[in-house]
Predicted model as a PDB file, atoms N, CA, C, CB and O in Angstrom, pLDDT in the B-factor column:
MODEL        1                                                                  
ATOM      1  N   MET A   1    -194.773 -93.673-135.278  1.00 65.00           N  
ATOM      2  CA  MET A   1    -194.657 -92.447-134.511  1.00 65.00           C  
ATOM      3  C   MET A   1    -193.198 -92.297-134.078  1.00 65.00           C  
ATOM      4  CB  MET A   1    -195.622 -92.453-133.277  1.00 65.00           C  
ATOM      5  O   MET A   1    -192.609 -93.218-133.513  1.00 65.00           O  
ATOM      6  N   ASP A   2    -192.632 -91.136-134.350  1.00 78.00           N  
ATOM      7  CA  ASP A   2    -191.243 -90.917-133.948  1.00 78.00           C  
ATOM      8  C   ASP A   2    -191.168 -90.545-132.465  1.00 78.00           C  
ATOM      9  CB  ASP A   2    -190.597 -89.810-134.813  1.00 78.00           C  
ATOM     10  O   ASP A   2    -192.193 -90.321-131.820  1.00 78.00           O  
ATOM     11  N   LEU A   3    -189.966 -90.483-131.941  1.00 73.00           N  
ATOM     12  CA  LEU A   3    -189.746 -90.239-130.516  1.00 73.00           C  
ATOM     13  C   LEU A   3    -190.297 -88.888-130.067  1.00 73.00           C  
ATOM     14  CB  LEU A   3    -188.265 -90.315-130.200  1.00 73.00           C  
ATOM     15  O   LEU A   3    -190.901 -88.791-128.999  1.00 73.00           O  
ATOM     16  N   ALA A   4    -190.098 -87.861-130.862  1.00 76.00           N  
ATOM     17  CA  ALA A   4    -190.593 -86.523-130.499  1.00 76.00           C  
ATOM     18  C   ALA A   4    -192.112 -86.510-130.436  1.00 76.00           C  
ATOM     19  CB  ALA A   4    -190.100 -85.467-131.509  1.00 76.00           C  
ATOM     20  O   ALA A   4    -192.687 -85.901-129.533  1.00 76.00           O  
ATOM     21  N   SER A   5    -192.765 -87.167-131.374  1.00 78.00           N  
ATOM     22  CA  SER A   5    -194.224 -87.236-131.380  1.00 78.00           C  
ATOM     23  C   SER A   5    -194.739 -88.018-130.176  1.00 78.00           C  
ATOM     24  CB  SER A   5    -194.723 -87.878-132.678  1.00 78.00           C  
ATOM     25  O   SER A   5    -195.748 -87.653-129.571  1.00 78.00           O  
ATOM     26  N   ALA A   6    -194.044 -89.087-129.838  1.00 75.00           N  
ATOM     27  CA  ALA A   6    -194.439 -89.891-128.680  1.00 75.00           C  
ATOM     28  C   ALA A   6    -194.315 -89.081-127.396  1.00 75.00           C  
ATOM     29  CB  ALA A   6    -193.582 -91.165-128.588  1.00 75.00           C  
ATOM     30  O   ALA A   6    -195.184 -89.156-126.527  1.00 75.00           O  
ATOM     31  N   ARG A   7    -193.241 -88.308-127.271  1.00 81.00           N  
ATOM     32  CA  ARG A   7    -193.066 -87.466-126.079  1.00 81.00           C  
ATOM     33  C   ARG A   7    -194.143 -86.401-125.998  1.00 81.00           C  
ATOM     34  CB  ARG A   7    -191.684 -86.808-126.083  1.00 81.00           C  
ATOM     35  O   ARG A   7    -194.666 -86.125-124.918  1.00 81.00           O  
ATOM     36  N   THR A   8    -194.478 -85.800-127.130  1.00 84.00           N  
ATOM     37  CA  THR A   8    -195.520 -84.781-127.167  1.00 84.00           C  
ATOM     38  C   THR A   8    -196.865 -85.387-126.777  1.00 84.00           C  
ATOM     39  CB  THR A   8    -195.604 -84.141-128.565  1.00 84.00           C  
ATOM     40  O   THR A   8    -197.625 -84.782-126.020  1.00 84.00           O  
ATOM     41  N   ALA A   9    -197.155 -86.564-127.285  1.00 79.00           N  
ATOM     42  CA  ALA A   9    -198.413 -87.243-126.956  1.00 79.00           C  
ATOM     43  C   ALA A   9    -198.470 -87.587-125.473  1.00 79.00           C  
ATOM     44  CB  ALA A   9    -198.575 -88.518-127.801  1.00 79.00           C  
ATOM     45  O   ALA A   9    -199.513 -87.436-124.837  1.00 79.00           O  
ATOM     46  N   ARG A  10    -197.350 -88.049-124.922  1.00 78.00           N  
ATOM     47  CA  ARG A  10    -197.310 -88.380-123.488  1.00 78.00           C  
ATOM     48  C   ARG A  10    -197.498 -87.131-122.638  1.00 78.00           C  
ATOM     49  CB  ARG A  10    -195.978 -89.066-123.126  1.00 78.00           C  
ATOM     50  O   ARG A  10    -198.216 -87.174-121.639  1.00 78.00           O  
ATOM     51  N   ALA A  11    -196.875 -86.028-123.008  1.00 78.00           N  
ATOM     52  CA  ALA A  11    -197.013 -84.779-122.266  1.00 78.00           C  
ATOM     53  C   ALA A  11    -198.457 -84.285-122.318  1.00 78.00           C  
ATOM     54  CB  ALA A  11    -196.059 -83.709-122.828  1.00 78.00           C  
ATOM     55  O   ALA A  11    -198.979 -83.791-121.318  1.00 78.00           O  
ATOM     56  N   ALA A  12    -199.100 -84.415-123.468  1.00 80.00           N  
ATOM     57  CA  ALA A  12    -200.492 -84.003-123.600  1.00 80.00           C  
ATOM     58  C   ALA A  12    -201.403 -84.880-122.743  1.00 80.00           C  
ATOM     59  CB  ALA A  12    -200.929 -84.061-125.068  1.00 80.00           C  
ATOM     60  O   ALA A  12    -202.336 -84.378-122.115  1.00 80.00           O  
ATOM     61  N   ALA A  13    -201.139 -86.177-122.716  1.00 81.00           N  
ATOM     62  CA  ALA A  13    -201.950 -87.085-121.898  1.00 81.00           C  
ATOM     63  C   ALA A  13    -201.785 -86.777-120.414  1.00 81.00           C  
ATOM     64  CB  ALA A  13    -201.568 -88.547-122.177  1.00 81.00           C  
ATOM     65  O   ALA A  13    -202.754 -86.820-119.657  1.00 81.00           O  
ATOM     66  N   LEU A  14    -200.563 -86.467-120.000  1.00 79.00           N  
ATOM     67  CA  LEU A  14    -200.310 -86.123-118.607  1.00 79.00           C  
ATOM     68  C   LEU A  14    -201.001 -84.819-118.243  1.00 79.00           C  
ATOM     69  CB  LEU A  14    -198.807 -86.019-118.344  1.00 79.00           C  
ATOM     70  O   LEU A  14    -201.565 -84.705-117.154  1.00 79.00           O  
ATOM     71  N   ALA A  15    -200.968 -83.838-119.131  1.00 84.00           N  
ATOM     72  CA  ALA A  15    -201.651 -82.566-118.885  1.00 84.00           C  
ATOM     73  C   ALA A  15    -203.159 -82.794-118.761  1.00 84.00           C  
ATOM     74  CB  ALA A  15    -201.348 -81.552-120.020  1.00 84.00           C  
ATOM     75  O   ALA A  15    -203.805 -82.210-117.891  1.00 84.00           O  
ATOM     76  N   ASP A  16    -203.724 -83.643-119.630  1.00 86.00           N  
ATOM     77  CA  ASP A  16    -205.149 -83.959-119.550  1.00 86.00           C  
ATOM     78  C   ASP A  16    -205.484 -84.633-118.227  1.00 86.00           C  
ATOM     79  CB  ASP A  16    -205.565 -84.857-120.719  1.00 86.00           C  
ATOM     80  O   ASP A  16    -206.516 -84.335-117.627  1.00 86.00           O  
ATOM     81  N   ALA A  17    -204.628 -85.534-117.768  1.00 90.00           N  
ATOM     82  CA  ALA A  17    -204.862 -86.225-116.497  1.00 90.00           C  
ATOM     83  C   ALA A  17    -204.851 -85.226-115.345  1.00 90.00           C  
ATOM     84  CB  ALA A  17    -203.796 -87.323-116.267  1.00 90.00           C  
ATOM     85  O   ALA A  17    -205.654 -85.341-114.419  1.00 90.00           O  
ATOM     86  N   ARG A  18    -203.951 -84.248-115.395  1.00 90.00           N  
ATOM     87  CA  ARG A  18    -203.899 -83.229-114.338  1.00 90.00           C  
ATOM     88  C   ARG A  18    -205.154 -82.373-114.354  1.00 90.00           C  
ATOM     89  CB  ARG A  18    -202.654 -82.340-114.499  1.00 90.00           C  
ATOM     90  O   ARG A  18    -205.703 -82.057-113.298  1.00 90.00           O  
ATOM     91  N   VAL A  19    -205.609 -81.998-115.529  1.00 91.00           N  
ATOM     92  CA  VAL A  19    -206.841 -81.196-115.633  1.00 91.00           C  
ATOM     93  C   VAL A  19    -208.018 -81.990-115.064  1.00 91.00           C  
ATOM     94  CB  VAL A  19    -207.122 -80.792-117.118  1.00 91.00           C  
ATOM     95  O   VAL A  19    -208.825 -81.447-114.309  1.00 91.00           O  
ATOM     96  N   GLN A  20    -208.116 -83.255-115.419  1.00 93.00           N  
ATOM     97  CA  GLN A  20    -209.205 -84.086-114.903  1.00 93.00           C  
ATOM     98  C   GLN A  20    -209.130 -84.215-113.385  1.00 93.00           C  
ATOM     99  CB  GLN A  20    -209.167 -85.474-115.547  1.00 93.00           C  
ATOM    100  O   GLN A  20    -210.152 -84.136-112.704  1.00 93.00           O  
ATOM    101  N   ALA A  21    -207.927 -84.411-112.855  1.00 93.00           N  
ATOM    102  CA  ALA A  21    -207.763 -84.517-111.401  1.00 93.00           C  
ATOM    103  C   ALA A  21    -208.139 -83.207-110.719  1.00 93.00           C  
ATOM    104  CB  ALA A  21    -206.314 -84.902-111.046  1.00 93.00           C  
ATOM    105  O   ALA A  21    -208.780 -83.218-109.668  1.00 93.00           O  
ATOM    106  N   ALA A  22    -207.750 -82.088-111.304  1.00 93.00           N  
ATOM    107  CA  ALA A  22    -208.086 -80.784-110.733  1.00 93.00           C  
ATOM    108  C   ALA A  22    -209.594 -80.572-110.735  1.00 93.00           C  
ATOM    109  CB  ALA A  22    -207.390 -79.656-111.513  1.00 93.00           C  
ATOM    110  O   ALA A  22    -210.151 -80.076-109.755  1.00 93.00           O  
ATOM    111  N   LEU A  23    -210.251 -80.936-111.811  1.00 93.00           N  
ATOM    112  CA  LEU A  23    -211.708 -80.771-111.883  1.00 93.00           C  
ATOM    113  C   LEU A  23    -212.422 -81.677-110.876  1.00 93.00           C  
ATOM    114  CB  LEU A  23    -212.209 -81.072-113.306  1.00 93.00           C  
ATOM    115  O   LEU A  23    -213.400 -81.266-110.251  1.00 93.00           O  
ATOM    116  N   ARG A  24    -211.930 -82.912-110.722  1.00 95.00           N  
ATOM    117  CA  ARG A  24    -212.542 -83.813-109.728  1.00 95.00           C  
ATOM    118  C   ARG A  24    -212.364 -83.255-108.322  1.00 95.00           C  
ATOM    119  CB  ARG A  24    -211.925 -85.231-109.819  1.00 95.00           C  
ATOM    120  O   ARG A  24    -213.295 -83.281-107.517  1.00 95.00           O  
ATOM    121  N   LEU A  25    -211.177 -82.752-108.029  1.00 95.00           N  
ATOM    122  CA  LEU A  25    -210.907 -82.180-106.715  1.00 95.00           C  
ATOM    123  C   LEU A  25    -211.812 -80.981-106.458  1.00 95.00           C  
ATOM    124  CB  LEU A  25    -209.434 -81.771-106.598  1.00 95.00           C  
ATOM    125  O   LEU A  25    -212.348 -80.824-105.361  1.00 95.00           O  
ATOM    126  N   PHE A  26    -211.977 -80.136-107.473  1.00 94.00           N  
ATOM    127  CA  PHE A  26    -212.844 -78.976-107.345  1.00 94.00           C  
ATOM    128  C   PHE A  26    -214.298 -79.406-107.148  1.00 94.00           C  
ATOM    129  CB  PHE A  26    -212.715 -78.077-108.580  1.00 94.00           C  
ATOM    130  O   PHE A  26    -215.027 -78.788-106.372  1.00 94.00           O  
ATOM    131  N   ALA A  27    -214.719 -80.453-107.840  1.00 96.00           N  
ATOM    132  CA  ALA A  27    -216.095 -80.935-107.696  1.00 96.00           C  
ATOM    133  C   ALA A  27    -216.369 -81.403-106.271  1.00 96.00           C  
ATOM    134  CB  ALA A  27    -216.367 -82.076-108.683  1.00 96.00           C  
ATOM    135  O   ALA A  27    -217.468 -81.212-105.751  1.00 96.00           O  
ATOM    136  N   VAL A  28    -215.378 -82.012-105.646  1.00 96.00           N  
ATOM    137  CA  VAL A  28    -215.547 -82.536-104.291  1.00 96.00           C  
ATOM    138  C   VAL A  28    -215.368 -81.450-103.227  1.00 96.00           C  
ATOM    139  CB  VAL A  28    -214.558 -83.667-104.044  1.00 96.00           C  
ATOM    140  O   VAL A  28    -216.133 -81.394-102.264  1.00 96.00           O  
ATOM    141  N   HIS A  29    -214.366 -80.594-103.395  1.00 95.00           N  
ATOM    142  CA  HIS A  29    -213.998 -79.651-102.331  1.00 95.00           C  
ATOM    143  C   HIS A  29    -214.329 -78.194-102.626  1.00 95.00           C  
ATOM    144  CB  HIS A  29    -212.545 -79.761-102.062  1.00 95.00           C  
ATOM    145  O   HIS A  29    -214.126 -77.332-101.771  1.00 95.00           O  
ATOM    146  N   GLY A  30    -214.826 -77.911-103.801  1.00 94.00           N  
ATOM    147  CA  GLY A  30    -215.209 -76.541-104.132  1.00 94.00           C  
ATOM    148  C   GLY A  30    -214.043 -75.579-104.019  1.00 94.00           C  
ATOM    149  O   GLY A  30    -212.938 -75.868-104.478  1.00 94.00           O  
ATOM    150  N   LEU A  31    -214.295 -74.436-103.404  1.00 91.00           N  
ATOM    151  CA  LEU A  31    -213.288 -73.379-103.336  1.00 91.00           C  
ATOM    152  C   LEU A  31    -212.077 -73.737-102.489  1.00 91.00           C  
ATOM    153  CB  LEU A  31    -213.907 -72.135-102.798  1.00 91.00           C  
ATOM    154  O   LEU A  31    -211.059 -73.048-102.557  1.00 91.00           O  
ATOM    155  N   SER A  32    -212.159 -74.787-101.701  1.00 94.00           N  
ATOM    156  CA  SER A  32    -211.000 -75.200-100.902  1.00 94.00           C  
ATOM    157  C   SER A  32    -210.138 -76.231-101.630  1.00 94.00           C  
ATOM    158  CB  SER A  32    -211.463 -75.770 -99.564  1.00 94.00           C  
ATOM    159  O   SER A  32    -209.194 -76.764-101.046  1.00 94.00           O  
ATOM    160  N   ALA A  33    -210.446 -76.519-102.887  1.00 95.00           N  
ATOM    161  CA  ALA A  33    -209.719 -77.540-103.640  1.00 95.00           C  
ATOM    162  C   ALA A  33    -208.233 -77.211-103.779  1.00 95.00           C  
ATOM    163  CB  ALA A  33    -210.338 -77.706-105.016  1.00 95.00           C  
ATOM    164  O   ALA A  33    -207.389 -78.097-103.649  1.00 95.00           O  
ATOM    165  N   ALA A  34    -207.910 -75.959-104.041  1.00 93.00           N  
ATOM    166  CA  ALA A  34    -206.500 -75.585-104.201  1.00 93.00           C  
ATOM    167  C   ALA A  34    -205.732 -75.809-102.904  1.00 93.00           C  
ATOM    168  CB  ALA A  34    -206.375 -74.114-104.642  1.00 93.00           C  
ATOM    169  O   ALA A  34    -204.601 -76.292-102.922  1.00 93.00           O  
ATOM    170  N   GLU A  35    -206.343 -75.460-101.791  1.00 93.00           N  
ATOM    171  CA  GLU A  35    -205.687 -75.671-100.491  1.00 93.00           C  
ATOM    172  C   GLU A  35    -205.533 -77.160-100.212  1.00 93.00           C  
ATOM    173  CB  GLU A  35    -206.492 -74.995 -99.353  1.00 93.00           C  
ATOM    174  O   GLU A  35    -204.506 -77.577 -99.674  1.00 93.00           O  
ATOM    175  N   ARG A  36    -206.518 -77.965-100.560  1.00 95.00           N  
ATOM    176  CA  ARG A  36    -206.416 -79.421-100.389  1.00 95.00           C  
ATOM    177  C   ARG A  36    -205.265 -79.982-101.218  1.00 95.00           C  
ATOM    178  CB  ARG A  36    -207.740 -80.109-100.788  1.00 95.00           C  
ATOM    179  O   ARG A  36    -204.513 -80.835-100.746  1.00 95.00           O  
ATOM    180  N   ALA A  37    -205.130 -79.508-102.441  1.00 95.00           N  
ATOM    181  CA  ALA A  37    -204.034 -79.959-103.294  1.00 95.00           C  
ATOM    182  C   ALA A  37    -202.694 -79.531-102.699  1.00 95.00           C  
ATOM    183  CB  ALA A  37    -204.192 -79.400-104.725  1.00 95.00           C  
ATOM    184  O   ALA A  37    -201.733 -80.300-102.725  1.00 95.00           O  
ATOM    185  N   ARG A  38    -202.623 -78.318-102.165  1.00 94.00           N  
ATOM    186  CA  ARG A  38    -201.388 -77.845-101.540  1.00 94.00           C  
ATOM    187  C   ARG A  38    -201.029 -78.708-100.348  1.00 94.00           C  
ATOM    188  CB  ARG A  38    -201.523 -76.384-101.109  1.00 94.00           C  
ATOM    189  O   ARG A  38    -199.863 -79.049-100.151  1.00 94.00           O  
ATOM    190  N   GLN A  39    -202.040 -79.068 -99.542  1.00 96.00           N  
ATOM    191  CA  GLN A  39    -201.796 -79.938 -98.388  1.00 96.00           C  
ATOM    192  C   GLN A  39    -201.314 -81.321 -98.837  1.00 96.00           C  
ATOM    193  CB  GLN A  39    -203.074 -80.072 -97.537  1.00 96.00           C  
ATOM    194  O   GLN A  39    -200.422 -81.904 -98.220  1.00 96.00           O  
ATOM    195  N   SER A  40    -201.902 -81.832 -99.898  1.00 96.00           N  
ATOM    196  CA  SER A  40    -201.472 -83.136-100.422  1.00 96.00           C  
ATOM    197  C   SER A  40    -200.042 -83.065-100.923  1.00 96.00           C  
ATOM    198  CB  SER A  40    -202.403 -83.603-101.554  1.00 96.00           C  
ATOM    199  O   SER A  40    -199.277 -84.013-100.748  1.00 96.00           O  
ATOM    200  N   ALA A  41    -199.673 -81.954-101.544  1.00 96.00           N  
ATOM    201  CA  ALA A  41    -198.291 -81.773-102.004  1.00 96.00           C  
ATOM    202  C   ALA A  41    -197.337 -81.735-100.821  1.00 96.00           C  
ATOM    203  CB  ALA A  41    -198.157 -80.482-102.834  1.00 96.00           C  
ATOM    204  O   ALA A  41    -196.264 -82.338-100.865  1.00 96.00           O  
ATOM    205  N   ALA A  42    -197.723 -81.030 -99.766  1.00 97.00           N  
ATOM    206  CA  ALA A  42    -196.874 -80.945 -98.573  1.00 97.00           C  
ATOM    207  C   ALA A  42    -196.722 -82.316 -97.914  1.00 97.00           C  
ATOM    208  CB  ALA A  42    -197.461 -79.935 -97.566  1.00 97.00           C  
ATOM    209  O   ALA A  42    -195.633 -82.669 -97.461  1.00 97.00           O  
ATOM    210  N   ASN A  43    -197.806 -83.086 -97.859  1.00 98.00           N  
ATOM    211  CA  ASN A  43    -197.750 -84.432 -97.274  1.00 98.00           C  
ATOM    212  C   ASN A  43    -196.841 -85.347 -98.100  1.00 98.00           C  
ATOM    213  CB  ASN A  43    -199.171 -85.039 -97.178  1.00 98.00           C  
ATOM    214  O   ASN A  43    -196.048 -86.109 -97.547  1.00 98.00           O  
ATOM    215  N   ALA A  44    -196.964 -85.266 -99.415  1.00 98.00           N  
ATOM    216  CA  ALA A  44    -196.118 -86.081-100.281  1.00 98.00           C  
ATOM    217  C   ALA A  44    -194.649 -85.676-100.128  1.00 98.00           C  
ATOM    218  CB  ALA A  44    -196.562 -85.946-101.754  1.00 98.00           C  
ATOM    219  O   ALA A  44    -193.756 -86.524-100.113  1.00 98.00           O  
ATOM    220  N   ASN A  45    -194.423 -84.389-100.016  1.00 97.00           N  
ATOM    221  CA  ASN A  45    -193.061 -83.895 -99.827  1.00 97.00           C  
ATOM    222  C   ASN A  45    -192.479 -84.406 -98.506  1.00 97.00           C  
ATOM    223  CB  ASN A  45    -193.038 -82.354 -99.862  1.00 97.00           C  
ATOM    224  O   ASN A  45    -191.310 -84.786 -98.443  1.00 97.00           O  
ATOM    225  N   ALA A  46    -193.296 -84.411 -97.460  1.00 98.00           N  
ATOM    226  CA  ALA A  46    -192.846 -84.895 -96.154  1.00 98.00           C  
ATOM    227  C   ALA A  46    -192.515 -86.389 -96.194  1.00 98.00           C  
ATOM    228  CB  ALA A  46    -193.917 -84.624 -95.093  1.00 98.00           C  
ATOM    229  O   ALA A  46    -191.633 -86.852 -95.471  1.00 98.00           O  
ATOM    230  N   ARG A  47    -193.229 -87.145 -97.046  1.00 97.00           N  
ATOM    231  CA  ARG A  47    -192.957 -88.581 -97.217  1.00 97.00           C  
ATOM    232  C   ARG A  47    -191.741 -88.822 -98.099  1.00 97.00           C  
ATOM    233  CB  ARG A  47    -194.174 -89.286 -97.816  1.00 97.00           C  
ATOM    234  O   ARG A  47    -191.239 -89.942 -98.184  1.00 97.00           O  
ATOM    235  N   GLY A  48    -191.269 -87.766 -98.756  1.00 97.00           N  
ATOM    236  CA  GLY A  48    -190.147 -87.922 -99.669  1.00 97.00           C  
ATOM    237  C   GLY A  48    -190.559 -88.391-101.056  1.00 97.00           C  
ATOM    238  O   GLY A  48    -189.726 -88.854-101.835  1.00 97.00           O  
ATOM    239  N   ASP A  49    -191.840 -88.269-101.361  1.00 97.00           N  
ATOM    240  CA  ASP A  49    -192.375 -88.705-102.659  1.00 97.00           C  
ATOM    241  C   ASP A  49    -192.396 -87.508-103.608  1.00 97.00           C  
ATOM    242  CB  ASP A  49    -193.814 -89.320-102.505  1.00 97.00           C  
ATOM    243  O   ASP A  49    -193.404 -86.811-103.725  1.00 97.00           O  
ATOM    244  N   ASP A  50    -191.267 -87.281-104.283  1.00 97.00           N  
ATOM    245  CA  ASP A  50    -191.127 -86.110-105.148  1.00 97.00           C  
ATOM    246  C   ASP A  50    -192.117 -86.103-106.311  1.00 97.00           C  
ATOM    247  CB  ASP A  50    -189.723 -86.042-105.687  1.00 97.00           C  
ATOM    248  O   ASP A  50    -192.639 -85.050-106.678  1.00 97.00           O  
ATOM    249  N   SER A  51    -192.372 -87.260-106.883  1.00 95.00           N  
ATOM    250  CA  SER A  51    -193.286 -87.351-108.024  1.00 95.00           C  
ATOM    251  C   SER A  51    -194.703 -86.950-107.615  1.00 95.00           C  
ATOM    252  CB  SER A  51    -193.284 -88.780-108.606  1.00 95.00           C  
ATOM    253  O   SER A  51    -195.353 -86.163-108.301  1.00 95.00           O  
ATOM    254  N   ASP A  52    -195.173 -87.493-106.499  1.00 95.00           N  
ATOM    255  CA  ASP A  52    -196.518 -87.174-106.008  1.00 95.00           C  
ATOM    256  C   ASP A  52    -196.599 -85.705-105.584  1.00 95.00           C  
ATOM    257  CB  ASP A  52    -196.898 -88.096-104.822  1.00 95.00           C  
ATOM    258  O   ASP A  52    -197.609 -85.041-105.818  1.00 95.00           O  
ATOM    259  N   ALA A  53    -195.536 -85.204-104.963  1.00 96.00           N  
ATOM    260  CA  ALA A  53    -195.515 -83.796-104.551  1.00 96.00           C  
ATOM    261  C   ALA A  53    -195.627 -82.891-105.765  1.00 96.00           C  
ATOM    262  CB  ALA A  53    -194.228 -83.473-103.764  1.00 96.00           C  
ATOM    263  O   ALA A  53    -196.360 -81.902-105.733  1.00 96.00           O  
ATOM    264  N   LYS A  54    -194.903 -83.218-106.848  1.00 95.00           N  
ATOM    265  CA  LYS A  54    -194.976 -82.412-108.063  1.00 95.00           C  
ATOM    266  C   LYS A  54    -196.369 -82.469-108.658  1.00 95.00           C  
ATOM    267  CB  LYS A  54    -193.945 -82.885-109.089  1.00 95.00           C  
ATOM    268  O   LYS A  54    -196.904 -81.450-109.095  1.00 95.00           O  
ATOM    269  N   TRP A  55    -196.965 -83.665-108.675  1.00 94.00           N  
ATOM    270  CA  TRP A  55    -198.331 -83.842-109.200  1.00 94.00           C  
ATOM    271  C   TRP A  55    -199.295 -82.908-108.469  1.00 94.00           C  
ATOM    272  CB  TRP A  55    -198.796 -85.324-109.050  1.00 94.00           C  
ATOM    273  O   TRP A  55    -200.024 -82.143-109.100  1.00 94.00           O  
ATOM    274  N   TRP A  56    -199.294 -82.974-107.141  1.00 95.00           N  
ATOM    275  CA  TRP A  56    -200.226 -82.169-106.360  1.00 95.00           C  
ATOM    276  C   TRP A  56    -199.895 -80.681-106.420  1.00 95.00           C  
ATOM    277  CB  TRP A  56    -200.227 -82.634-104.920  1.00 95.00           C  
ATOM    278  O   TRP A  56    -200.801 -79.847-106.401  1.00 95.00           O  
ATOM    279  N   ASN A  57    -198.622 -80.342-106.492  1.00 94.00           N  
ATOM    280  CA  ASN A  57    -198.249 -78.942-106.622  1.00 94.00           C  
ATOM    281  C   ASN A  57    -198.750 -78.383-107.954  1.00 94.00           C  
ATOM    282  CB  ASN A  57    -196.723 -78.777-106.506  1.00 94.00           C  
ATOM    283  O   ASN A  57    -199.271 -77.268-108.002  1.00 94.00           O  
ATOM    284  N   ASP A  58    -198.597 -79.146-109.027  1.00 93.00           N  
ATOM    285  CA  ASP A  58    -199.092 -78.706-110.332  1.00 93.00           C  
ATOM    286  C   ASP A  58    -200.601 -78.492-110.302  1.00 93.00           C  
ATOM    287  CB  ASP A  58    -198.729 -79.727-111.416  1.00 93.00           C  
ATOM    288  O   ASP A  58    -201.103 -77.521-110.867  1.00 93.00           O  
ATOM    289  N   ILE A  59    -201.320 -79.389-109.649  1.00 94.00           N  
ATOM    290  CA  ILE A  59    -202.777 -79.248-109.538  1.00 94.00           C  
ATOM    291  C   ILE A  59    -203.127 -78.031-108.692  1.00 94.00           C  
ATOM    292  CB  ILE A  59    -203.405 -80.521-108.927  1.00 94.00           C  
ATOM    293  O   ILE A  59    -204.048 -77.284-109.023  1.00 94.00           O  
ATOM    294  N   SER A  60    -202.400 -77.833-107.612  1.00 93.00           N  
ATOM    295  CA  SER A  60    -202.627 -76.674-106.758  1.00 93.00           C  
ATOM    296  C   SER A  60    -202.457 -75.371-107.541  1.00 93.00           C  
ATOM    297  CB  SER A  60    -201.670 -76.702-105.564  1.00 93.00           C  
ATOM    298  O   SER A  60    -203.286 -74.466-107.446  1.00 93.00           O  
ATOM    299  N   VAL A  61    -201.390 -75.289-108.303  1.00 92.00           N  
ATOM    300  CA  VAL A  61    -201.140 -74.095-109.120  1.00 92.00           C  
ATOM    301  C   VAL A  61    -202.236 -73.939-110.172  1.00 92.00           C  
ATOM    302  CB  VAL A  61    -199.749 -74.176-109.800  1.00 92.00           C  
ATOM    303  O   VAL A  61    -202.706 -72.831-110.429  1.00 92.00           O  
ATOM    304  N   MET A  62    -202.636 -75.050-110.774  1.00 90.00           N  
ATOM    305  CA  MET A  62    -203.699 -75.016-111.781  1.00 90.00           C  
ATOM    306  C   MET A  62    -205.000 -74.453-111.195  1.00 90.00           C  
ATOM    307  CB  MET A  62    -203.941 -76.426-112.346  1.00 90.00           C  
ATOM    308  O   MET A  62    -205.741 -73.746-111.878  1.00 90.00           O  
ATOM    309  N   LEU A  63    -205.264 -74.772-109.940  1.00 91.00           N  
ATOM    310  CA  LEU A  63    -206.479 -74.294-109.273  1.00 91.00           C  
ATOM    311  C   LEU A  63    -206.323 -72.899-108.698  1.00 91.00           C  
ATOM    312  CB  LEU A  63    -206.871 -75.246-108.174  1.00 91.00           C  
ATOM    313  O   LEU A  63    -207.265 -72.354-108.123  1.00 91.00           O  
ATOM    314  N   GLY A  64    -205.134 -72.313-108.848  1.00 87.00           N  
ATOM    315  CA  GLY A  64    -204.957 -70.930-108.441  1.00 87.00           C  
ATOM    316  C   GLY A  64    -204.350 -70.725-107.077  1.00 87.00           C  
ATOM    317  O   GLY A  64    -204.358 -69.604-106.568  1.00 87.00           O  
ATOM    318  N   GLN A  65    -203.819 -71.776-106.463  1.00 70.00           N  
ATOM    319  CA  GLN A  65    -203.205 -71.634-105.147  1.00 70.00           C  
ATOM    320  C   GLN A  65    -201.945 -70.798-105.242  1.00 70.00           C  
ATOM    321  CB  GLN A  65    -202.890 -73.006-104.543  1.00 70.00           C  
ATOM    322  O   GLN A  65    -201.076 -71.055-106.075  1.00 70.00           O  
ATOM    323  N   ARG A  66    -201.855 -69.819-104.403  1.00 65.00           N  
ATOM    324  CA  ARG A  66    -200.653 -68.987-104.350  1.00 65.00           C  
ATOM    325  C   ARG A  66    -199.675 -69.629-103.389  1.00 65.00           C  
ATOM    326  CB  ARG A  66    -200.985 -67.523-103.916  1.00 65.00           C  
ATOM    327  O   ARG A  66    -200.067 -70.200-102.371  1.00 65.00           O  
ATOM    328  N   ARG A  67    -198.422 -69.531-103.714  1.00 58.00           N  
ATOM    329  CA  ARG A  67    -197.382 -70.071-102.811  1.00 58.00           C  
ATOM    330  C   ARG A  67    -197.296 -69.210-101.577  1.00 58.00           C  
ATOM    331  CB  ARG A  67    -195.997 -70.141-103.515  1.00 58.00           C  
ATOM    332  O   ARG A  67    -197.432 -67.988-101.634  1.00 58.00           O  
ATOM    333  N   LYS A  68    -197.064 -69.878-100.448  1.00 54.00           N  
ATOM    334  CA  LYS A  68    -196.934 -69.157 -99.162  1.00 54.00           C  
ATOM    335  C   LYS A  68    -195.496 -69.104 -98.765  1.00 54.00           C  
ATOM    336  CB  LYS A  68    -197.764 -69.824 -98.047  1.00 54.00           C  
ATOM    337  O   LYS A  68    -195.165 -68.545 -97.720  1.00 54.00           O  
TER     338      LYS A  68                                                      
ENDMDL                                                                          
END                                                                             
């Protein structure tokens, strides 16, 4: 597997992980899942954890959360 293929495969796996996380969050929190993800992103941002903040922000957007 060349480098470009490996990067594409990694990006696809990460996207799948985000979809799975979003679905699990929705299963637990229902219609408030997007707001929960937004709150988690804000908490991660406050801790200075940019990676976790991006993860939760991406999930929030995936679930339809509008930016405030």
